C-alpha positions in Angstrom: 103.0 80.7 97.9 103.5 81.1 101.6 100.5 80.2 103.6 101.8 80.6 107.1 100.1 83.2 109.3 101.5 86.7 109.5 102.7 88.3 112.7 99.4 90.0 113.5 96.7 92.5 112.3 97.7 96.0 111.5 97.2 98.9 113.9 95.1 101.9 112.9 97.0 104.5 110.8 98.5 107.4 112.6 100.6 110.4 111.6 104.2 109.7 112.5 105.3 111.7 115.7 108.0 114.2 115.5 111.3 112.2 115.3 114.1 112.6 117.7 117.3 114.3 116.5 119.1 112.1 114.0 116.5 109.3 113.8 116.0 108.4 110.1 112.4 108.7 109.0 113.0 107.5 105.5 115.3 104.6 104.4 115.8 104.6 100.6 117.1 101.3 99.3 119.0 101.1 96.0 119.3 97.4 94.9 122.3 97.0 92.5 124.0 94.3 90.6 127.3 95.1 88.7 126.6 98.8 88.7 130.1 100.1 89.3 129.7 102.9 86.7 126.3 104.2 87.7 126.3 103.7 91.5 128.3 106.7 92.6 126.5 109.3 90.4 123.2 107.9 91.6 124.0 108.1 95.3 125.5 111.5 95.1 122.6 112.9 93.2 120.0 111.3 95.5 121.9 112.4 98.6 122.1 116.0 97.4 118.4 116.0 96.5 117.4 114.7 99.9 119.7 117.1 101.8 118.2 120.0 99.9 114.5 119.1 99.9 113.6 116.4 102.4 112.5 117.9 105.8 113.3 114.7 107.8 116.4 112.7 108.6 117.0 110.0 106.1 119.2 107.1 105.1 120.4 105.7 101.8 121.1 102.0 101.7 122.9 100.3 98.8 121.8 96.7 98.6 124.4 94.8 96.6 123.0 91.6 95.0 126.1 89.5 94.7 127.9 91.8 92.3 131.1 90.4 90.6 132.7 93.7 89.6 133.9 96.6 91.8 130.4 97.6 92.9 131.0 96.6 96.6 134.1 98.7 96.7 132.2 101.7 95.4 129.5 101.2 97.9 132.0 100.9 100.8 133.7 104.1 99.7 130.4 106.0 99.6 129.5 104.7 103.1 132.8 105.9 104.4 132.5 109.4 102.9 128.8 110.2 103.4 127.3 109.8 106.9 123.8 109.1 105.6 124.9 106.2 103.3 125.0 102.5 104.3 126.0 99.5 102.2 124.7 96.0 102.5 126.0 92.9 100.7 124.0 89.8 99.8 125.6 86.7 98.4 122.5 85.8 96.3 121.0 87.6 93.4 117.4 88.9 93.5 116.0 92.4 93.8 113.1 91.1 95.9 115.5 89.2 98.2 117.5 92.4 98.7 114.5 94.6 99.4 113.0 92.1 101.9 116.3 91.7 103.7 117.1 95.4 104.1 113.5 96.5 104.7 113.1 93.9 107.4 116.2 95.0 109.2 115.6 98.7 108.9 114.5 100.8 111.9 113.1 103.7 109.7 109.3 104.0 109.8 109.1 104.7 106.0 110.9 102.3 103.6 111.4 103.1 99.9 113.4 101.9 97.0 114.4 103.2 93.5 116.4 101.9 90.6 120.0 102.9 90.3 119.5 104.6 86.9 117.2 107.2 88.6 114.9 107.1 85.5 112.2 108.6 87.7 112.3 112.3 88.4 113.3 112.8 92.1 110.8 115.6 92.5 108.2 112.8 93.0 110.0 111.4 96.1 108.4 113.7 98.7 104.9 113.3 97.2 105.5 109.6 97.2 106.3 109.3 101.0 104.1 112.1 102.3 100.9 110.1 102.5 102.8 107.4 104.4 104.2 109.8 106.9 100.7 111.4 107.4 99.1 108.0 108.0 96.8 108.4 105.0 98.1 105.4 103.0 99.9 102.1 103.5 101.9 101.9 100.3 102.8 104.4 97.6 103.9 103.8 94.0 105.1 105.9 91.1 103.0 105.4 88.0 104.2 106.0 84.5 100.8 105.2 83.1 98.8 107.9 84.8 97.3 110.5 82.5 99.5 113.3 83.8 102.8 111.3 83.7 105.4 112.3 81.2 107.3 109.3 79.9 110.1 108.9 77.3 110.8 105.3 76.2 110.8 103.1 73.1 107.8 101.5 71.6 108.9 98.0 72.6 109.1 98.7 76.4 105.9 100.8 76.2 104.1 97.8 74.6 105.4 95.3 77.1 104.6 97.5 80.1 101.0 98.2 79.0 100.4 94.6 78.0 101.7 93.3 81.4 99.4 95.7 83.3 96.5 94.6 81.1 97.3 91.0 82.1 97.3 91.9 85.8 93.9 93.7 85.4 92.4 90.8 83.6 93.7 87.9 85.6 94.2 89.3 89.1 91.7 92.1 89.0 94.5 94.6 89.8 93.4 98.2 90.0 96.8 99.9 90.3 98.1 101.3 87.1 101.9 100.5 87.1 103.3 97.4 88.9 106.9 97.6 87.5 108.0 101.2 88.1 111.1 101.1 90.3 109.8 103.8 92.6 107.9 102.6 95.6 107.5 103.1 99.3 105.8 101.3 102.2 105.2 101.9 105.9 107.4 99.8 108.1 104.5 98.5 110.2 102.8 97.3 107.0 106.0 95.8 105.6 106.6 93.7 108.8 103.3 91.9 108.2 103.1 91.9 104.4 106.7 90.7 103.6 106.4 87.2 105.1 103.5 86.5 102.7 105.6 87.3 99.6 107.3 84.4 98.0 109.1 85.9 95.0 112.7 87.1 95.4 113.2 88.6 91.9 111.4 91.2 89.7 107.9 89.9 90.4 108.4 90.9 94.1 106.8 94.3 93.4 103.7 92.9 91.7 103.1 90.3 94.3 103.4 92.9 97.1 100.9 95.2 95.4 98.4 92.5 94.6 98.4 91.1 98.1 98.1 94.6 99.6 95.2 95.5 97.3 93.3 92.2 98.0 93.7 92.8 101.7 92.1 96.2 101.4 95.2 98.3 102.1 95.4 101.8 100.7 97.8 102.3 97.8 98.7 105.8 96.8 99.7 106.5 93.2 102.0 109.4 92.2 102.2 110.4 88.5 105.9 110.5 87.6 108.2 111.9 84.9 110.3 109.0 83.6 113.0 108.7 81.0 114.1 105.2 79.8 117.7 104.2 80.4 119.0 102.7 77.1 121.8 101.0 78.9 119.5 99.0 81.3 120.8 95.5 82.1 117.3 94.1 82.6 116.6 90.9 80.5 113.2 91.7 79.2 112.2 88.2 77.9 113.3 86.4 81.1 111.7 89.0 83.3 108.5 88.8 81.4 108.5 84.9 81.6 109.1 85.0 85.4 106.4 87.6 85.8 103.8 85.4 84.0 104.8 82.4 86.2 104.3 84.6 89.2 100.8 85.8 88.0 99.8 82.1 87.7 101.1 81.2 91.1 99.5 84.2 92.9 96.2 83.7 91.0 96.0 80.1 92.1 96.7 81.0 95.7 94.0 83.7 95.6 91.5 81.4 93.9 92.0 78.6 96.5 92.0 81.0 99.5 95.3 79.8 100.8 96.5 83.2 101.8 95.5 84.7 105.2 94.8 88.1 103.8 92.3 88.8 106.5 95.2 89.3 108.9 96.3 92.4 106.8 93.0 94.2 107.1 93.0 97.2 109.4 90.5 97.6 112.3 87.4 99.6 111.7 87.8 103.1 113.1 91.1 104.7 111.8 89.3 107.9 112.7 88.6 107.9 116.5 85.1 109.3 115.9 84.1 106.2 114.0 84.4 104.2 117.2 81.5 106.0 118.7 79.1 104.6 116.1 76.9 101.9 117.6 74.4 99.4 116.4 75.3 99.8 112.8 75.6 96.4 111.0 78.8 96.8 108.9 79.3 94.9 105.7 75.6 94.6 105.1 75.6 96.5 101.8 78.5 94.6 100.4 76.9 91.2 101.5 73.6 92.2 99.9 75.2 93.0 96.6 77.2 89.8 96.6 74.2 87.7 97.6 72.0 89.2 94.9 74.6 88.5 92.2 75.0 84.9 93.4 71.3 84.5 93.8 70.6 85.8 90.3 73.1 83.4 88.8 71.8 80.5 91.0 68.2 81.2 89.8 69.3 81.0 86.2 71.2 77.8 86.9 68.1 76.4 88.8 65.8 77.2 85.9 68.1 75.6 83.4 68.3 72.5 85.5 64.5 72.4 86.1 63.9 72.6 82.4 66.4 69.8 81.7 64.9 67.5 84.5 61.3 68.3 83.4 61.9 66.5 80.2 62.0 63.1 81.9 60.4 63.7 85.3 57.4 65.3 86.9 57.3 68.8 88.1 57.9 68.0 91.8 60.8 65.7 91.2 62.4 68.1 88.7 62.0 70.9 91.1 63.5 69.0 94.0 66.5 67.9 91.9 67.2 71.3 90.4 66.8 73.0 93.8 69.2 70.5 95.5 72.0 70.9 92.9 71.6 74.7 92.8 71.4 75.0 96.6 74.8 73.2 97.0 76.4 75.5 94.4 74.7 78.6 96.0 75.9 77.8 99.5 79.5 77.3 98.2 79.4 80.5 96.2 77.9 82.6 99.1 80.4 81.1 101.5 83.4 82.3 99.5 82.2 85.4 97.7 79.5 86.9 99.9 80.7 86.1 103.4 84.4 85.8 102.7 84.9 82.3 104.2 88.0 80.6 102.8 89.6 77.2 103.4 88.0 73.9 104.2 87.3 74.5 107.8 83.5 74.2 108.5 82.7 73.6 104.9 80.7 70.4 105.7 78.8 72.1 108.5 78.0 75.1 106.3 76.7 72.8 103.5 74.5 70.9 106.1 73.0 74.1 107.3 72.6 75.2 103.7 70.6 72.0 103.1 68.3 73.0 105.9 67.8 76.3 104.2 67.3 74.4 101.0 64.5 72.4 102.7 62.7 75.6 103.6 63.0 76.8 100.0 61.8 73.4 98.7 58.7 73.7 100.9 58.0 77.2 99.5 58.4 76.2 95.9 56.8 72.8 96.2 53.8 74.4 98.0 53.5 77.0 95.2 53.5 74.2 92.6 50.9 72.3 94.6 48.7 75.3 94.8 49.1 75.9 91.0 48.2 72.3 90.2 45.2 72.6 92.5 44.1 75.7 90.7 44.4 74.3 87.2 44.7 70.7 86.0 47.1 71.4 83.2 49.3 74.6 83.8 51.5 75.7 81.0 55.3 75.6 81.3 55.7 79.4 81.3 53.1 79.6 84.1 55.1 77.1 86.2 58.2 79.1 85.7 56.5 82.3 86.7 55.2 80.8 89.9 58.6 79.3 90.7 60.3 82.6 90.2 57.9 84.3 92.6 58.4 81.5 95.1 62.2 81.7 94.7 62.2 85.4 95.4 60.5 84.9 98.7 62.9 82.0 99.5 65.9 84.1 98.6 65.0 86.8 101.1 64.6 84.2 103.8 67.8 82.4 102.7 69.9 85.6 103.1 68.5 86.2 106.6 69.3 82.7 107.6 72.8 82.7 106.0 73.7 86.0 107.8 72.2 85.1 111.2 72.7 81.3 111.4 75.0 79.8 108.8 77.8 82.4 108.7 77.3 84.5 111.8 81.0 84.7 112.6 81.8 86.5 109.4 79.9 89.6 110.3 81.9 92.5 111.5 82.0 92.9 115.3 79.8 95.7 116.6 81.6 99.0 117.0 82.4 99.8 120.6 84.5 102.3 122.5 87.1 99.6 123.3 88.2 98.3 120.0 91.2 96.0 120.1 94.2 96.0 117.8 97.2 93.7 117.9 100.8 94.5 118.4 103.4 91.8 118.0 106.7 90.7 119.4 108.3 88.1 117.2 110.6 85.6 118.9 113.5 86.6 116.6 117.2 87.5 117.2 117.7 91.1 118.4 119.2 93.9 116.4 122.5 93.4 118.2 122.7 89.9 116.7 122.0 91.4 113.3 124.8 93.9 113.8 127.1 91.0 114.7 126.1 89.2 111.6 126.9 92.3 109.4 129.5 94.3 111.2 129.3 98.0 110.8 125.8 98.0 109.2 123.4 100.6 110.6 125.7 101.4 113.5 127.2 104.8 112.6 126.8 107.4 115.3 126.8 110.2 112.7 123.0 110.1 112.7 122.9 112.4 115.7 123.3 115.2 113.2 123.1 118.7 114.8 121.3 120.0 111.7 118.3 117.9 112.7 118.2 119.0 116.3 115.2 121.2 116.9 114.2 122.5 120.3 110.6 122.2 119.3 110.9 118.5 119.2 111.7 118.2 122.9 108.0 118.1 123.8 107.3 116.5 127.2 104.2 114.9 125.8 106.4 112.6 123.7 108.7 111.4 126.5 106.7 108.2 126.9 108.4 105.1 128.2 106.5 103.1 125.6 108.6 104.7 122.9 111.9 103.4 124.4 113.5 100.6 122.6 116.6 99.0 123.9 117.8 98.1 120.4 117.8 101.7 119.2 118.4 103.9 122.1 116.5 107.2 121.5 114.4 105.9 118.6 110.7 106.9 119.1 109.5 104.0 117.0 109.0 100.6 118.6 110.7 98.1 116.3 111.0 94.3 115.9 114.2 93.4 114.1 115.3 90.3 112.3 118.8 89.0 111.6 119.7 89.4 107.9 120.3 85.7 107.5 116.9 84.9 109.0 115.2 87.3 106.7 117.0 86.2 103.5 116.1 82.6 104.4 112.6 83.6 105.5 112.9 81.7 108.8 110.8 84.1 110.8 110.3 83.4 114.5 107.0 82.4 115.8 105.0 85.6 116.7 103.4 86.2 120.0 100.3 88.4 119.7 99.7 90.9 122.5 96.3 92.6 122.5 95.9 96.1 123.8 92.7 98.0 124.2 92.5 101.2 122.3 90.1 103.9 123.5 88.8 106.6 121.2 91.3 109.2 122.4 94.4 107.0 122.1 95.2 107.9 118.6 94.6 111.6 118.9 97.4 114.0 119.2 97.9 114.8 122.9 98.2 118.4 122.0 94.8 118.4 120.3 91.8 118.3 122.7 89.5 117.2 119.9 
């Protein structure tokens, strides 16, 4: 599992601006391996559908995963005959490797992929990418397991699919319904930061991407789809299932140990500019209270069990001190990870030391309560002792939460909202797009994208002629892009990022034509 830091935090979501003539908004990738028979019908059908129904410029990219038949020749012929088609050749197999390579090199703001058999009804394509174009969601997936989906497939694949998704829900707490449907899309700004964290290069790539995105709090949009099984599918079910289970174990271990920097994927508070005007509101308090109460309840039970065990061979004061000490160490560790979201080993010793100070305060409260009870009666019953300790622990718990939040873990609280929130943009030290073109001659360099059919006078709005949208790598492309050479992407040798912080004011993300 990759544990290196990602290029930077995500910017706030915004609706994509009107694209310049010929600039592709959507790049649909079709990963293939030895698909000489199905490739041409698939591309022709998809191209016809997009031409007829999709309101933006688009591109279809055939990603050949080291095919040994005539698939590369078919892809090259389609590229030569259809202006919106591109072909890309990888010398190593792996659907995940193909998607990461092509997505990382693409300049389109919306990236999608679908299987070559086109089992999914193409009428779901526009609903799939629309939430990404509008800025509502970060990723979108087709779901065959939604209530309104219509699916035709055999009992064997139905059982395997549902079992796999139950495993994901039980082991990784996944809430999305269908990890394996070959019909997904992602915003390019999200992909640039999410892809370096994904290790798998095969069929588990989709699941790993969705799990990491969901754990980071990104928004995943699900579209019910109509899906018909391809009886001639070349997927090896047993091997794929085995690899998927290995991937589940690997990702689960990485999430349990906190070795993934998922905090870098979270978006800044205030996607809606009006949210940035809210002041003096402690954010995260409700979630922290719930987590603290759950941990506190379990810690209290653990403490009472320990006290009862120690009371069998020690006096009440000694048993109370030992039980409180052990439960306090466990309570601090649990609150550190679950309530306040602190991962890794950094500061763990300091946090435990501060937790012991809080423990001392709790010990004084509970010991004082026991002393008062013993002063009131010479031989209190065990149930009376437990009742007094529960009351004392409730008071100590309230004080413990306040001390944890204000003193032990103060850096984990959300920053106060202010009119000058900061988001990060990044400029990786990576080869330019020209170097990528030199590495793969002819790829993504066809001038036919300046298609007159997409030229609309209404798009020539002076408000969009901003110098910040000019990118030397893409000429008139309105989307600032950071490109990677295909070889670097395939080998995952990403350049070291340089983060550049830019202040964002409440009106920055508003449409300049909208005074609100």
